[in-house]
C-alpha positions in Angstrom: 174.3 24.8 119.2 170.8 26.2 119.4 168.5 24.3 121.7 165.2 23.1 120.2 163.2 25.4 122.5 165.2 28.4 121.3 164.8 27.4 117.7 161.1 27.0 118.2 161.0 30.4 119.8 162.8 32.0 116.9 160.5 30.4 114.4 157.4 31.4 116.4 158.6 35.0 116.8 159.5 35.4 113.1 156.1 33.9 112.1 154.2 36.2 114.5 156.2 39.2 113.3 155.4 38.3 109.7 151.7 38.0 110.3 151.5 41.3 112.3 153.8 43.0 109.8 151.2 42.5 107.1 148.9 44.8 109.0 151.3 46.9 111.2 149.5 49.2 113.6 146.2 48.0 112.1 146.7 44.6 113.8 145.9 46.3 117.1 142.5 45.7 118.7 142.3 49.2 120.1 144.5 52.3 120.1 144.1 55.9 121.0 147.7 56.8 120.2 148.3 59.7 117.8 151.1 59.9 115.3 151.2 63.6 115.0 154.7 65.1 114.7 156.4 64.9 118.1 158.0 67.9 119.8 161.8 68.2 120.0 163.4 66.3 122.8 160.3 64.0 123.1 160.4 60.8 125.1 158.1 57.8 124.6 158.0 56.0 127.9 156.3 52.7 127.4 155.2 49.7 129.5 153.8 46.3 128.5 150.8 45.8 130.7 149.8 42.2 131.7 146.6 41.4 133.5 146.9 43.8 136.4 145.1 47.2 136.2 146.0 48.2 139.7 149.7 48.0 138.9 149.2 50.3 135.9 147.1 52.7 138.1 150.1 52.9 140.5 152.6 53.3 137.7 150.6 56.2 136.2 150.6 57.9 139.6 154.3 57.5 140.2 155.3 58.4 136.7 153.3 61.6 136.9 154.8 62.5 140.2 158.4 61.8 139.5 159.3 61.8 135.7 160.3 65.3 134.8 160.8 64.8 131.1 158.6 65.9 128.2 157.2 62.4 127.7 154.3 60.4 126.3 153.4 57.5 128.5 152.2 54.6 126.4 150.6 51.4 127.8 150.8 48.5 125.4 148.4 45.9 126.7 149.5 42.3 126.3 147.0 40.9 128.8 145.5 37.5 128.3 142.5 38.2 130.6 139.8 40.1 128.8 138.3 41.7 131.9 141.7 42.9 133.1 142.4 44.3 129.6 139.1 46.1 129.6 139.9 47.7 133.0 143.3 48.7 131.8 141.8 50.3 128.7 139.2 52.2 130.7 141.8 53.4 133.2 144.0 54.7 130.4 141.0 56.4 128.7 140.0 58.1 132.0 143.6 59.2 132.8 144.2 60.4 129.2 147.0 57.9 128.8 148.0 56.5 125.3 146.7 52.9 125.1 147.4 50.1 122.6 145.8 46.7 122.7 148.5 44.5 121.3 147.7 41.7 118.8 147.3 38.3 120.5 150.4 36.2 120.6 150.6 32.6 121.7 154.3 32.7 122.8 153.2 32.6 126.5 152.7 28.9 125.9 156.4 28.6 125.5 157.0 30.9 128.5 155.9 34.3 129.7 159.2 35.9 128.9 158.7 35.0 125.2 155.3 36.7 125.1 156.8 39.8 126.7 159.7 39.8 124.2 157.4 39.5 121.3 155.3 42.4 122.7 158.5 44.6 123.0 159.5 43.8 119.5 156.1 44.6 118.1 156.0 48.0 119.9 159.5 48.9 118.7 158.7 48.0 115.1 155.1 49.4 114.9 155.0 52.3 117.3 158.6 53.6 117.9 159.7 53.4 114.3 156.5 55.2 113.2 156.6 57.9 115.9 160.4 58.5 115.8 160.7 60.1 119.3 164.0 61.7 120.2 164.2 59.2 123.0 162.3 56.1 123.9 162.3 53.3 126.5 160.5 50.7 128.4 159.9 50.1 132.0 158.4 46.9 133.4 154.8 47.3 134.4 155.5 46.9 138.1 158.5 49.3 138.3 157.7 52.7 139.9 159.9 55.7 140.1 160.1 56.8 143.7 162.1 60.0 143.4 162.3 62.7 140.8 164.3 61.9 137.7 164.8 63.1 134.1 165.5 60.0 131.9 166.9 62.2 129.1 169.7 63.3 131.5 171.0 59.7 131.4 171.0 59.7 127.6 172.7 63.1 127.3 176.2 61.5 127.3 175.4 58.0 126.1 173.0 56.5 123.5 171.6 53.7 125.6 170.8 53.3 129.3 169.5 50.4 131.4 170.3 47.6 133.7 173.2 45.6 132.2 173.1 41.9 132.5 175.8 39.4 131.4 175.5 35.9 130.0 178.9 34.4 129.3 180.8 36.8 127.1 177.7 38.6 125.9 175.7 41.4 127.6 172.2 42.7 127.2 169.9 45.2 128.8 167.4 43.7 131.2 163.7 44.0 130.2 163.1 45.7 133.6 164.1 49.0 132.1 166.0 50.2 129.0 166.2 53.5 127.1 167.6 54.6 123.8 168.3 57.7 121.7 166.2 56.9 118.7 168.8 58.2 116.2 171.3 55.6 117.6 169.0 52.6 116.9 166.7 53.8 114.1 168.3 51.6 111.5 
């Protein structure tokens, strides 16, 4: 049996996706992301920013220092604070980082995880499907690589990689970090 809160969430997400689907990428407030053909073995490494420009500044620093893939780092801004959002956008522009201001969603009123989930879904549907990178993945905005790594090495022998969580008999990848080969999930 589905709880009333879960049912409300599903309805809200589907409604939000329908509204944003009418306009797709054009429902963004701001974006400097190009959709030119991507190089072979491309990786879109994305984060959902939320009200904290200093965290994004640190993430940029550590990703540049330690991620050894051919990647495009994309900041999808889901901030509710306009000043913080402006600072994140300015930071991304100054650092030449791809920036997308996501459409406003009200799912944070149900719970912050719901807003984050809606943001992840929006980015997958409107950015990843359009860009079709060889690999893509998300890292939580306060997760920093602290040693050199090549994310595509983890995907060389398996189509998905992330932190596995279990709930009863079901499992899922934690929103902290998860990566995919695009051809495995494109449909």
